[in-house]
Structures are given as C-alpha cells and as structure tokens.
MILOBA-253016 format. One line per 2 residues: for each residue x negated, y negated, z negated of N, C-alpha, C. Coordinates in pm, 1 decimal, decimal comma. Layout:
MILOBA-253016
X/Y/Z/X/Y/Z/X/Y/Z  ...
END
This chain:
MILOBA-253016
-6088,4/2823,6/7064,0/-6172,7/2919,9/7133,6/-6315,0/2914,6/7078,0  -6372,8/3029,7/7055,9/-6509,0/3039,4/7005,9/-6601,1/3083,3/7119,1
-6702,6/3001,0/7147,4/-6800,0/3031,2/7251,7/-6928,7/3076,3/7184,4  -6974,0/3195,7/7218,0/-7096,8/3250,3/7159,5/-7201,6/3269,0/7267,8
-7325,9/3261,8/7225,0/-7439,5/3301,7/7309,1/-7502,3/3420,9/7237,9  -7527,9/3527,9/7311,0/-7570,4/3649,0/7242,1/-7664,6/3730,5/7329,3
-7729,5/3826,2/7265,0/-7823,7/3915,0/7333,7/-7776,0/4058,7/7320,1  -7783,4/4130,9/7429,5/-7752,2/4273,6/7429,0/-7824,3/4338,6/7545,3
-7889,3/4450,8/7517,8/-7958,8/4522,8/7623,7/-8071,5/4443,7/7687,9  -8133,3/4354,3/7609,6/-8243,6/4275,4/7662,3/-8202,0/4158,1/7747,9
-8072,1/4129,3/7754,9/-8022,4/4016,8/7834,6/-7946,1/3919,4/7745,8  -7944,5/3793,9/7788,0/-7867,2/3691,7/7717,9/-7738,6/3663,9/7794,7
-7630,9/3642,1/7717,5/-7499,5/3619,9/7775,4/-7428,8/3507,5/7699,7  -7328,7/3449,9/7764,6/-7230,6/3367,3/7696,1/-7097,9/3442,9/7697,3
-7018,5/3420,2/7592,3/-6890,7/3488,7/7588,8/-6791,8/3421,8/7496,6  -6666,2/3458,4/7511,3/-6559,1/3413,3/7422,4/-6538,1/3518,6/7313,9
-6541,9/3476,1/7189,9/-6520,6/3567,2/7078,0/-6371,4/3588,1/7059,3  -6331,0/3715,0/7059,9/-6190,3/3752,6/7044,5/-6182,0/3857,0/6934,0
-6149,5/3813,3/6814,3/-6146,9/3901,2/6696,9/-6283,4/3967,0/6678,1  -6294,0/4099,6/6694,0/-6420,1/4168,9/6670,6/-6492,5/4202,3/6800,7
-6457,1/4132,7/6910,0/-6520,0/4156,1/7038,6/-6560,8/4023,0/7101,0  -6649,8/4033,0/7201,1/-6690,6/3913,7/7274,0/-6685,2/3945,1/7423,6
-6613,4/3860,9/7497,1/-6592,9/3880,8/7640,8/-6689,7/3791,3/7718,1  -6766,2/3849,6/7806,9/-6866,5/3776,0/7883,4/-6799,6/3676,2/7978,1
-6858,2/3555,9/7983,8/-6813,8/3454,3/8079,0/-6934,0/3410,5/8162,1  -6905,8/3360,1/8280,3/-7010,0/3308,5/8368,4/-6980,5/3162,4/8399,2
-7085,9/3090,4/8434,9/-7071,3/2948,9/8465,4/-7131,6/2863,6/8356,2  -7152,0/2734,9/8382,7/-7214,3/2645,7/8284,2/-7122,2/2615,8/8167,8
-7181,9/2583,7/8053,0/-7100,9/2548,4/7936,8/-7009,9/2430,0/7966,1  -7057,2/2339,6/8050,5/-6978,2/2220,9/8081,8/-6858,1/2255,0/8169,3
-6851,0/2381,0/8216,2/-6734,7/2431,5/8286,9/-6735,6/2397,0/8436,0  -6645,0/2461,3/8511,2/-6554,4/2565,5/8461,9/-6625,2/2699,8/8447,3
-6579,0/2777,4/8350,5/-6635,0/2910,6/8330,0/-6532,9/3014,2/8375,6  -6584,1/3132,1/8406,6/-6498,9/3239,8/8454,5/-6512,8/3359,3/8362,7
-6400,3/3409,3/8312,1/-6401,9/3529,8/8230,1/-6426,7/3651,9/8316,9  -6500,2/3746,2/8260,5/-6525,4/3872,7/8330,1/-6454,6/3986,1/8255,5
-6466,7/4106,3/8309,8/-6408,5/4223,5/8243,8/-6505,1/4287,9/8145,4  -6625,3/4232,8/8133,7/-6727,6/4293,0/8048,3/-6708,0/4248,0/7903,5
-6691,4/4344,0/7812,8/-6662,6/4315,4/7671,7/-6760,3/4393,7/7584,6  -6813,5/4325,6/7480,6/-6901,9/4389,1/7383,6/-6836,2/4384,9/7245,8
-6872,2/4481,1/7161,8/-6832,2/4474,2/7021,9/-6921,0/4372,0/6951,5  -6859,2/4279,9/6880,5/-6933,0/4170,4/6818,1/-7039,0/4222,2/6721,3
-7007,4/4328,6/6650,0/-7100,3/4383,0/6550,1/-7223,9/4446,4/6612,4  -7220,4/4472,2/6744,2/-7331,5/4542,3/6808,8/-7418,4/4451,4/6895,2
-7393,2/4320,5/6889,5/-7476,8/4226,2/6963,8/-7549,6/4135,8/6864,8  -7655,8/4071,1/6910,4/-7726,7/3973,9/6828,3/-7682,4/3834,4/6870,2
-7619,1/3763,9/6777,6/-7579,8/3626,5/6807,1/-7703,6/3537,3/6806,6  -7710,0/3449,6/6905,2/-7817,3/3351,7/6917,6/-7761,2/3212,7/6885,3
-7849,2/3113,8/6873,6/-7798,7/2976,6/6867,1/-7705,2/2957,7/6986,5  -7586,3/2902,3/6966,3/-7482,0/2909,7/7068,3/-7502,8/2823,9/7192,9
-7606,7/2741,3/7195,3/-7639,7/2667,3/7316,6/-7787,3/2631,1/7311,5  -7838,9/2576,6/7420,3/-7980,9/2542,0/7430,2/-7993,0/2393,3/7462,1
-7981,7/2308,6/7361,2/-7980,5/2164,0/7384,5/-8114,0/2110,0/7433,0  -8107,4/2002,5/7511,9/-8230,1/1931,8/7547,6/-8284,1/1854,4/7428,6
-8194,4/1822,7/7334,1/-8233,8/1749,8/7212,9/-8126,6/1767,7/7106,4  -8171,3/1753,5/6981,6/-8080,7/1748,9/6866,8/-8092,6/1610,2/6806,9
-7982,7/1538,1/6804,1/-7980,6/1405,7/6743,8/-7916,9/1420,1/6606,1  -7994,0/1396,1/6502,4/-7944,6/1411,0/6366,1/-7922,0/1273,2/6303,6
-7838,5/1270,9/6200,8/-7797,7/1145,2/6138,7/-7829,2/1150,5/5990,0  -7897,0/1049,0/5939,7/-7932,2/1042,7/5798,3/-7834,1/958,0/5719,4
-7815,0/992,7/5594,1/-7734,1/915,8/5497,3/-7597,2/883,2/5556,8  -7523,7/987,6/5597,5/-7394,0/964,4/5661,6/-7276,1/1018,2/5581,4
-7301,2/1056,6/5455,7/-7192,6/1085,6/5361,7/-7208,8/992,5/5242,3  -7097,8/941,6/5194,8/-7103,9/851,1/5079,3/-7164,4/921,1/4958,2
-7132,5/1050,0/4940,3/-7184,8/1124,3/4825,1/-7336,2/1142,9/4834,8  -7388,5/1158,1/4956,8/-7533,7/1173,5/4975,2/-7604,4/1040,5/4951,9
-7544,9/932,4/4998,7/-7603,5/800,2/4973,8/-7612,5/773,0/4824,3  -7510,1/814,0/4751,2/-7508,7/791,1/4606,7/-7619,6/869,3/4538,1
-7638,5/997,4/4574,9/-7741,0/1077,0/4508,0/-7882,3/1031,7/4545,3  -7896,6/967,8/4662,2/-8026,8/918,6/4706,0/-8050,8/773,4/4662,3
-7952,9/716,8/4589,3/-7961,1/575,3/4547,5/-7982,9/483,7/4667,3  -7912,7/514,1/4774,8/-7923,8/436,4/4898,1/-7795,7/358,0/4923,2
-7811,0/240,3/4980,4/-7695,0/166,3/5026,8/-7640,8/232,2/5152,5  -7511,3/215,6/5176,1/-7453,6/269,9/5298,7/-7513,3/196,2/5418,1
-7557,4/268,7/5519,6/-7619,1/203,0/5635,0/-7517,2/120,7/5713,8  -7565,5/14,0/5775,7/-7479,0/-69,2/5859,4/-7460,3/-8,5/5998,0
-7557,2/69,2/6040,3/-7550,1/144,0/6165,8/-7597,8/286,2/6139,2  -7557,6/383,3/6222,4/-7606,9/519,5/6203,0/-7759,5/525,0/6206,4
-7816,8/603,1/6113,1/-7961,4/623,8/6107,8/-7991,8/753,6/6180,6  -8042,7/744,2/6302,1/-8059,8/863,5/6385,1/-8207,6/901,4/6397,6
-8229,3/1031,0/6413,7/-8362,4/1084,5/6439,4/-8346,4/1210,5/6522,7  -8457,7/1261,6/6574,4/-8454,3/1378,0/6662,4/-8520,3/1498,6/6597,7
-8463,0/1614,2/6622,7/-8526,9/1741,4/6590,2/-8557,3/1809,7/6723,2  -8678,1/1867,3/6737,7/-8715,4/1923,5/6867,8/-8645,3/2056,1/6896,1
-8625,3/2088,2/7024,5/-8564,2/2216,8/7059,1/-8642,8/2336,9/7005,8  -8773,7/2320,0/6983,6/-8855,1/2430,1/6931,1/-8823,3/2462,8/6786,2
-8743,7/2378,4/6719,2/-8705,3/2406,5/6580,7/-8580,2/2492,8/6570,9  -8519,2/2526,0/6684,2/-8390,1/2595,9/6685,9/-8406,9/2744,6/6654,6
-8320,4/2794,3/6566,6/-8299,1/2937,6/6547,4/-8149,6/2962,8/6537,5  -8111,3/3088,4/6542,2/-7970,9/3124,1/6538,0/-7929,8/3185,7/6406,7
-7806,3/3231,3/6398,0/-7757,9/3295,6/6275,9/-7835,0/3422,8/6245,4  -7854,2/3450,2/6117,3/-7923,8/3568,8/6067,5/-8074,7/3565,0/6092,8
-8126,7/3457,5/6151,9/-8270,2/3444,8/6173,5/-8338,7/3392,0/6047,4  -8470,8/3400,5/6046,5/-8548,7/3357,6/5930,2/-8595,0/3213,3/5944,4
-8577,5/3136,7/5838,2/-8637,4/3004,0/5825,3/-8775,3/3024,3/5762,7  -8877,9/2976,9/5829,8/-9014,0/2997,8/5780,8/-9056,7/2878,6/5694,8
-9093,4/2908,9/5571,3/-9136,5/2807,3/5474,6/-9281,9/2770,5/5507,8  -9307,2/2648,8/5559,1/-9443,2/2616,4/5603,4/-9539,5/2600,6/5485,8
-9661,7/2641,0/5506,9/-9761,0/2631,9/5399,7/-9793,8/2487,4/5365,0  -9763,4/2392,1/5455,0/-9793,2/2250,9/5429,9/-9698,8/2187,8/5329,2
-9588,0/2254,2/5296,4/-9485,5/2194,7/5210,2/-9470,5/2271,6/5079,7  -9433,5/2197,4/4975,4/-9403,7/2255,7/4845,1/-9254,9/2245,6/4811,3
-9175,6/2180,7/4897,8/-9031,6/2167,1/4872,6/-8956,3/2164,6/5004,6  -8890,3/2273,9/5035,2/-8807,4/2284,3/5155,5/-8661,2/2287,6/5112,2
-8583,7/2191,8/5162,2/-8444,3/2173,5/5120,3/-8346,9/2218,0/5229,1  -8228,5/2260,1/5186,6/-8114,4/2282,6/5275,3/-8039,8/2150,3/5292,9
-7974,9/2134,7/5407,1/-7880,4/2024,6/5430,7/-7771,1/2077,9/5523,0  -7661,9/2125,8/5465,6/-7552,3/2176,0/5545,6/-7479,7/2063,0/5617,0
-7449,4/2084,1/5745,8/-7390,3/1976,2/5825,6/-7294,9/2032,2/5931,5  -7205,4/1946,6/5976,7/-7123,5/1974,3/6093,9/-7204,3/1938,4/6218,2
-7216,3/2033,0/6310,9/-7280,7/2006,2/6438,6/-7176,3/1983,9/6547,3  -7200,4/1885,5/6631,9/-7111,0/1853,8/6743,4/-7184,7/1884,1/6873,2
-7124,2/1963,9/6959,6/-7186,3/2002,0/7086,6/-7122,9/1920,2/7198,9  -7208,0/1853,4/7275,4/-7162,2/1767,5/7384,7/-7126,2/1853,3/7506,4
-7014,6/1818,5/7571,8/-6965,5/1899,4/7682,7/-6996,2/1845,3/7820,8  -7024,7/1715,3/7831,3/-7057,7/1658,2/7961,9/-7144,7/1535,1/7942,0
-7214,0/1494,3/8048,3/-7306,8/1382,9/8038,7/-7237,6/1260,4/7981,2  -7300,7/1203,5/7877,2/-7241,0/1089,9/7806,9/-7340,6/975,3/7803,7
-7302,5/862,7/7858,3/-7386,1/743,2/7858,5/-7297,3/621,5/7836,2  -7325,2/547,9/7730,3/-7249,1/427,1/7694,5/-7099,0/456,0/7688,5
-7066,0/553,1/7606,7/-6927,6/597,3/7589,5/-6862,0/513,7/7478,6  -6740,4/470,1/7498,9/-6669,0/396,1/7395,1/-6620,7/490,9/7286,4
-6586,1/435,0/7170,7/-6534,2/516,8/7061,1/-6407,3/589,3/7104,9  -6320,3/519,8/7174,6/-6193,7/581,3/7215,5/-6213,3/692,9/7316,6
-6319,2/684,4/7397,5/-6346,5/787,7/7497,6/-6423,3/906,6/7441,3  -6486,3/888,1/7325,9/-6579,9/988,8/7273,9/-6521,9/1129,6/7263,0
-6399,6/1148,6/7214,6/-6348,1/1286,1/7203,2/-6348,8/1363,2/7334,8  -6341,4/1293,7/7448,5/-6340,9/1360,8/7578,4/-6475,2/1425,3/7611,4
-6579,5/1389,1/7536,3/-6714,6/1437,7/7565,4/-6757,0/1550,9/7471,7  -6666,6/1594,7/7386,5/-6698,3/1700,2/7290,5/-6659,7/1836,3/7347,3
-6757,2/1926,7/7352,5/-6726,3/2065,2/7387,3/-6669,0/2137,2/7266,8  -6731,4/2119,0/7150,4/-6684,4/2186,0/7030,2/-6777,2/2160,4/6913,2
-6762,9/2244,9/6809,7/-6828,4/2220,6/6681,3/-6895,0/2349,0/6632,1  -7000,0/2330,1/6552,0/-7073,0/2444,6/6498,8/-7126,6/2409,8/6360,5
-7175,8/2509,2/6288,1/-7241,1/2487,2/6158,8/-7389,3/2460,4/6182,4  -7445,2/2368,6/6105,0/-7584,0/2326,6/6125,6/-7652,1/2313,3/5990,1
-7779,4/2350,1/5984,3/-7859,7/2332,7/5862,8/-7981,6/2248,0/5899,0  -7981,5/2123,1/5853,4/-8092,1/2031,4/5881,1/-8202,5/2055,8/5777,9
-8275,7/2164,9/5794,9/-8380,0/2203,5/5699,8/-8486,9/2093,9/5695,5  -8530,4/2059,5/5573,2/-8617,3/1944,0/5554,2/-8727,7/1974,2/5453,7
-8851,4/1945,2/5490,8/-8962,2/1949,5/5395,2/-8961,0/1817,1/5318,1  -8894,6/1817,8/5203,5/-8865,1/1692,4/5134,0/-8990,5/1620,6/5087,0
-9090,1/1695,5/5041,5/-9212,3/1630,4/4994,3/-9284,8/1561,2/5109,4  -9282,0/1619,5/5227,7/-9347,1/1557,7/5342,7/-9267,8/1437,9/5393,0
-9136,5/1443,4/5379,7/-9053,8/1328,6/5415,5/-9089,5/1208,1/5328,8  -9103,7/1232,4/5199,7/-9141,6/1123,3/5108,8/-9282,3/1073,3/5138,5
-9373,3/1165,2/5168,2/-9512,5/1127,0/5190,2/-9531,6/1049,3/5320,0  -9459,1/1089,7/5425,3/-9481,6/1030,6/5556,9/-9406,5/900,2/5578,8
-9288,5/887,1/5518,0/-9203,5/773,5/5554,2/-9129,4/802,9/5683,9  -9200,9/840,7/5787,7/-9139,5/890,3/5910,7/-9085,1/1031,4/5885,8
-8986,6/1073,7/5965,5/-8919,3/1200,0/5937,6/-8955,0/1311,6/6035,6  -9035,6/1282,4/6135,9/-9057,6/1381,1/6241,8/-9119,1/1509,8/6188,5
-9224,9/1498,7/6109,0/-9290,7/1619,6/6059,7/-9198,9/1697,0/5964,9  -9135,9/1627,2/5872,3/-9057,2/1694,8/5769,0/-8933,0/1764,1/5824,7
-8883,8/1716,8/5938,8/-8761,9/1772,5/5998,3/-8788,9/1861,5/6119,2  -8915,1/1862,1/6167,5/-8940,1/1918,5/6297,7/-9013,3/2049,8/6303,8
-9041,7/2112,4/6187,9/-9110,9/2240,7/6190,9/-9031,0/2344,5/6270,0  -9102,6/2437,9/6329,7/-9035,4/2553,1/6391,2/-8943,1/2618,6/6288,2
-8824,7/2656,8/6332,4/-8718,4/2724,4/6254,1/-8638,5/2628,4/6167,1  -8660,0/2496,4/6175,3/-8592,0/2400,7/6087,5/-8459,2/2350,6/6143,7
-8407,2/2414,9/6248,9/-8276,6/2373,7/6302,8/-8188,9/2495,0/6330,8  -8149,2/2568,2/6225,9/-8053,9/2677,5/6247,7/-7914,9/2621,5/6279,7
-7847,9/2680,1/6379,3/-7706,8/2646,1/6398,1/-7633,4/2763,1/6460,8  -7502,4/2763,4/6441,7/-7417,0/2873,0/6487,3/-7300,9/2892,4/6388,7
-7232,7/3005,4/6388,2/-7263,5/3124,3/6468,9/-7213,8/3114,8/6612,9  -7126,7/3014,3/6638,8/-7070,3/2993,1/6772,1/-7023,3/2849,5/6780,0
-6963,9/2813,2/6893,2/-6904,4/2681,0/6912,9/-6753,2/2698,0/6909,2  -6688,5/2627,8/6817,1/-6542,3/2630,3/6808,4/-6488,1/2508,5/6884,6
-6408,1/2533,8/6988,2/-6360,0/2424,6/7073,6/-6225,9/2367,8/7029,2  -6151,9/2442,8/6950,7/-6016,6/2401,3/6911,6/-6016,6/2357,5/6765,8
-6052,4/2230,6/6741,4/-6072,2/2185,5/6604,4/-6057,9/2034,1/6597,2  -6000,0/1985,7/6489,0/-5999,8/1843,2/6456,6/-6111,2/1819,2/6355,8
-6189,1/1712,6/6375,2/-6310,9/1695,8/6295,5/-6298,3/1599,5/6178,7  -6177,8/1550,3/6150,5/-6165,2/1443,6/6050,5/-6134,3/1493,3/5909,0
-6114,4/1624,2/5889,6/-6080,4/1675,1/5756,1/-6127,5/1819,4/5742,5  -6257,6/1840,1/5760,9/-6315,3/1974,1/5754,2/-6391,8/1990,8/5623,0
-6369,3/2101,0/5556,1/-6441,0/2132,0/5432,5/-6573,7/2198,7/5466,1  -6679,8/2150,9/5402,6/-6814,3/2204,5/5423,5/-6870,8/2250,8/5290,3
-6927,4/2371,0/5290,2/-6997,0/2423,3/5171,9/-7131,2/2480,8/5213,4  -7230,6/2461,4/5128,2/-7358,6/2529,2/5142,8/-7377,9/2618,7/5021,5
-7422,0/2741,8/5044,7/-7446,0/2837,5/4937,2/-7589,4/2887,6/4945,6  -7653,0/2902,0/4831,0/-7784,1/2965,0/4821,7/-7770,2/3087,0/4732,0
-7799,0/3203,6/4786,6/-7784,6/3331,0/4714,6/-7644,5/3346,9/4655,5  -7544,3/3303,0/4733,3/-7405,5/3318,5/4693,4/-7351,7/3211,7/4601,8
-7435,1/3118,6/4558,8/-7391,8/3012,0/4467,7/-7367,4/2884,2/4547,7  -7251,4/2823,8/4528,4/-7218,5/2699,5/4599,8/-7304,5/2585,6/4547,0
-7380,2/2521,1/4636,6/-7468,5/2411,8/4596,9/-7428,4/2279,0/4660,8  -7349,3/2284,4/4765,4/-7296,9/2163,8/4829,2/-7149,8/2183,8/4861,2
-7071,2/2080,5/4838,0/-6931,5/2077,6/4878,4/-6900,7/1938,7/4931,3  -6839,5/1932,4/5047,6/-6805,8/1802,9/5104,9/-6692,3/1817,0/5203,6
-6650,8/1703,6/5257,1/-6543,6/1700,0/5355,6/-6577,0/1590,6/5456,0  -6551,2/1616,7/5582,6/-6584,9/1518,6/5685,6/-6505,7/1388,9/5671,7
-6402,6/1387,3/5589,2/-6333,0/1261,7/5560,6/-6423,0/1162,6/5487,2  -6534,2/1213,4/5430,8/-6628,7/1130,7/5354,7/-6741,0/1074,7/5442,4
-6738,1/1103,3/5571,9/-6841,1/1051,0/5661,1/-6840,4/898,3/5663,2  -6958,4/839,0/5662,6/-6968,5/693,3/5677,1/-6932,1/653,6/5819,6
-6989,4/723,1/5917,8/-6955,9/703,9/6059,3/-6898,5/834,7/6111,2  -6775,4/828,0/6164,0/-6711,6/951,6/6208,3/-6771,6/999,2/6340,4
-6726,6/1114,8/6386,3/-6786,5/1177,3/6504,0/-6775,6/1088,1/6627,2  -6659,0/1029,0/6650,5/-6640,7/943,4/6767,9/-6734,4/822,8/6762,8
-6750,4/765,3/6645,3/-6841,5/651,1/6631,2/-6986,1/692,2/6656,2  -7023,5/811,5/6610,9/-7160,2/859,0/6632,9/-7188,2/879,4/6781,1
-7096,2/943,1/6852,5/-7116,2/966,7/6995,8/-7130,4/834,2/7069,4  -7047,6/738,3/7037,3/-7054,4/608,0/7102,5/-7187,3/539,5/7074,5
-7229,1/539,2/6948,1/-7353,8/472,2/6910,4/-7474,0/539,9/6976,6  -7480,7/672,1/6967,4/-7596,4/743,9/7020,7/-7602,7/732,7/7172,7
-7488,3/743,6/7239,5/-7488,3/738,9/7385,8/-7521,4/600,0/7438,2  -7515,4/498,8/7354,3/-7560,5/365,2/7392,3/-7712,3/355,0/7387,2
-7774,4/447,7/7311,5/-7920,1/450,2/7298,0/-7982,4/544,6/7400,0  -7926,8/664,3/7411,8/-7984,3/768,0/7498,1/-7872,4/846,8/7564,1
-7898,6/895,4/7681,9/-7801,1/978,3/7752,7/-7793,1/1114,8/7685,8  -7672,5/1156,7/7654,6/-7648,1/1288,6/7598,6/-7610,5/1383,8/7712,3
-7674,3/1499,2/7714,0/-7653,1/1597,2/7819,8/-7565,7/1711,7/7770,6  -7499,8/1783,4/7861,2/-7419,5/1898,7/7818,7/-7504,2/1996,4/7737,1
-7452,0/2036,8/7622,0/-7523,1/2127,3/7532,8/-7604,4/2057,4/7425,9  -7624,4/1925,6/7436,1/-7693,2/1853,7/7328,6/-7611,2/1861,7/7201,0
-7680,8/1856,8/7087,6/-7616,3/1873,4/6957,4/-7638,5/1748,6/6873,1  -7532,3/1702,2/6810,1/-7540,8/1596,0/6710,1/-7516,6/1659,3/6574,1
-7614,5/1647,0/6484,0/-7598,8/1691,7/6345,4/-7553,7/1570,4/6265,1  -7432,8/1575,8/6209,9/-7362,4/1455,1/6167,0/-7395,6/1407,6/6026,1
-7489,7/1472,0/5957,9/-7526,2/1429,6/5823,1/-7479,4/1528,8/5718,5  -7537,3/1517,1/5599,9/-7510,1/1613,4/5493,4/-7444,3/1546,8/5373,7
-7352,9/1616,6/5304,7/-7295,2/1561,9/5181,5/-7393,1/1572,3/5065,3  -7352,6/1520,2/4951,0/-7435,4/1528,1/4831,7/-7459,4/1672,0/4789,1
-7565,8/1691,2/4709,6/-7596,7/1823,5/4657,4/-7718,0/1887,2/4720,4  -7797,4/1810,6/4796,9/-7916,4/1869,1/4858,5/-8010,4/1923,6/4751,3
-8089,3/2025,3/4789,8/-8180,1/2084,5/4693,3/-8271,2/2186,0/4759,5  -8365,1/2241,0/4681,6/-8468,9/2326,3/4738,4/-8426,3/2471,2/4758,1
-8498,8/2536,7/4849,0/-8486,8/2679,9/4872,2/-8625,1/2741,4/4853,0  -8626,5/2874,3/4831,2/-8751,8/2945,8/4811,1/-8755,9/3068,0/4901,8
-8877,2/3113,3/4940,4/-8885,1/3238,5/5016,5/-8809,6/3350,5/4945,3  -8733,1/3425,8/5020,6/-8648,4/3530,7/4964,7/-8503,9/3488,6/4949,2
-8476,3/3357,5/4955,1/-8339,1/3308,0/4940,1/-8257,5/3334,0/5067,0  -8126,8/3344,8/5047,4/-8029,3/3346,3/5156,9/-7950,6/3216,4/5150,3
-7942,4/3146,2/5262,1/-7868,8/3019,4/5265,2/-7756,6/3030,9/5367,6  -7639,4/2980,6/5329,8/-7522,6/2984,4/5417,0/-7461,2/2845,5/5425,8
-7418,6/2809,0/5546,2/-7338,2/2687,9/5568,3/-7202,2/2733,8/5617,5  -7098,8/2697,1/5542,8/-6962,3/2737,9/5575,8/-6878,5/2614,0/5604,7
-6809,5/2614,2/5718,4/-6722,4/2502,4/5754,5/-6586,5/2558,3/5792,8  -6482,2/2500,7/5735,0/-6346,4/2547,3/5762,1/-6315,5/2536,3/5911,4
-6254,9/2640,6/5964,0/-6218,6/2642,9/6105,0/-6329,0/2686,8/6197,6  -6451,7/2699,5/6145,4/-6563,8/2742,9/6230,0/-6613,2/2879,8/6185,6
-6668,5/2889,4/6066,1/-6720,6/3016,5/6018,0/-6842,0/2995,8/5930,6  -6933,2/3091,4/5932,5/-7048,4/3093,9/5841,5/-7177,4/3106,4/5921,4
-7271,6/3017,1/5893,4/-7407,8/3026,0/5944,4/-7496,3/3077,2/5830,8  -7556,6/3193,5/5848,2/-7637,2/3255,3/5742,3/-7781,7/3271,7/5791,3
-7876,6/3231,3/5706,0/-8018,4/3247,3/5737,8/-8096,2/3287,2/5612,2  -8219,5/3330,4/5633,6/-8301,5/3383,2/5525,2/-8435,4/3309,8/5521,7
-8482,2/3277,1/5401,9/-8608,4/3207,6/5385,4/-8723,0/3308,1/5377,0  -8830,9/3278,2/5449,3/-8948,0/3365,5/5447,1/-9073,3/3279,0/5439,0
-9173,5/3328,3/5369,1/-9300,8/3257,8/5359,9/-9372,7/3265,1/5494,1  -9454,0/3163,0/5520,0/-9528,7/3160,0/5646,1/-9632,5/3272,1/5647,2
END
C-alpha cells in the first residue's frame, strides 16, 4: 500500500495511491485510518513530503561501498545525526543551493518511516514499529562538512531533506536496489544488502538513544558514488518497490 500526503484545492490530505488515483483517508498515520469515497486523479494533485516527522535521524557511513570511497573504517556502532524538520521538501520541489557552499552533493538513501512510539526496542521487535519506506536524499554541503567537522550546518540547510513520493508499506527492506541519477545519468547504484547495520539494528540502536515518534524518519545511509550537483540539475532517487523521488537544483 502506498500512503501519500498531497495538496488539492488549498487543503492537505492523506490518501492511498491506487494506480493513477489517490483515495482520501482520515485518521492518524499510526492508525487506524478510514477510507473515504473522495478520490482525486494523481496527476492533478501536488504530492508533498509523505509525512511530517518530529525529527529525521540520519546514519553516516552505513554502506560498505561508501566507507571504501571515503577511506573510512566500518563503524562499530551506527553513526547517527539529525536533520531538522525545516529541511524537509517533497517530490518535484526545488533544492536551494546555499550561497555559503561551493559543493552540494546528492546522497540517495532508503528512508524508514516509524509507525508507533518506539523506545528501547529490541532488534527482533523492530519490524513491528515500521510504517513503511520512502526515497530520501540526504543533501550535503560537502565543503562545509569538511570545514566544520560537525555535520549540523552541512546537512541542515532548508530544502536539504527531500523525501517521497509516498510511503510504501508492503516491502521487505533487505534486498532493495537503489539508484541516484543526475540529469538522467546514473551516478549511484547500491543495494540494501550492503548495509553495515540493517534497518532492524538501526531502529533498536536509535530507540535506545531517543524516543522515536510516529512519522519520524530514519535515513539509513548512502551507497558509494556520492558527488556534486549544480543549479539547473535534476536529481532522482529510485528505489525498487517504492518509486522515484525527483527534485531540481536552484541557486539561492
């Protein structure tokens, strides 16, 4: 099932995507939700980021191929950081290239959406706390990341957390193909089988540190092949079983 958040007629809605239509649902994402008789044509609505998380917990150096290209050792524990909710944009929105940076990179990732309050969850229990999955782009000002040492500024600019186009609830996360394309050219290829820490391990580790709330998003890390984007570029993150997240780069 694909859960979308969308705008039509000046109002925001949640709905289930059914082929080329979206059926409005009511109730919290954490459920239960109720289907209505109200249906929109998918092509005539504006898709938004599919949820409104209280926080985005992102993971660094979580693909073996990315660790290799960064000349980094595999971490002994997940390397987590936060991206603020103000950095969120949805599909087809513009990523704004900040004037403070000279190198803004794409990082295509699998996003995991939490379905219910999670605190000190075991690895075996973790799948019960997943609402579904989405495409995520952990946009990064790479030069500022190197300069600061800390990652908050380089990862936290407005528009630096595109995700969507929806939440796919019916998916296994252990063998998903991920591609990132810039102007139609494939620049990243990976598979979640290459994750250093799998999704269940990430949920367990993070929920031992902080309480995860319904709608919170975990960005699970990027495979090798990171690189820069320029104003005017189109960037896409494609994940098998989910779909395509497309955004456009614009100068500040």
